[in-house]
N, C-alpha and C positions, 0 to 999 in steps of 0.2 A: 358857177351857175347863178343866174340872177334871181333875186327874191321876187316872187309874185306878190303884188299888193292888191288886196281886195278894194273894189270901189266902194266908197262910203255913200250911202243913200239916205234919203229922208223918209221916215215912216209916216204913213197916213195918220190922221188925228186919232182914229180908232185904235190902231196898233200902238201909237205913242201912249195912249191911256194905259196900255198893258205893259209896255217895256220901257217907257220913258221917251222923251223927245231927243232931238239932235241927230246929226248924221251918224250912221252906223253901218257896218258891213253886214251882209246877209248871215254869215256864221255867228256873228255876235247877236243878231236879232233872234236866231233860232235858240241860242243858249239862254238868252234872257226870257224867251217864251217858256222854255222848260223849267227855268228857275221859278217863274210865276206859277206854273202848274204844280210843281213840287211844294212850294211855299204854302199854297192854298189847298193842298191835298185833293186835287181834281182828277188824278189818275184813278180809273175804275178799280175797285178792290178785287173783283173777280176776273175781269179781263183787262190785263195791264196794257193792252194795245189801244184801249178806248180812253177818252178823256171826257169827263162830265163837265159841261160848260156852265160857268157862272154867268152873271149878267154881262160882264165885259167880253167874254168869249162868244156869247150868243150874238152880240152885235157883229162880230167878225165872221162867224160861221152860219148864223141864222138857224141853228138847231140846238137841241139839248145835249147831244152827245156826238163826238167826232172820233174818227180813227186817227191814230198818230201819223198815218201816211198822208193825211190831208194837210198837215201843218206846213210843210215846205211850200206847197202851192199857195196857201193863204198868205204866208209871209212874202213870197215873191210878188203877189198881186198888190200888197200893201206897202211896198217900198218903191220909191221913185228916185 
């Protein structure tokens, strides 16, 4: 069975501010996003499905709080 390789994409400048620059696969970008959220304690304490946006996340999402289900769409929009 052949190994499937993910396409490496370039993050937008706003996403690169969050996860770093350079070409990256989508799964790697998602992992780095969650690493950032955990490192900065942005997951809501009462509702773990919600993420409280800091200044960098507000640039990407345009609001104070997001659902974890919005993350994949945002990352897809910010990778070329």
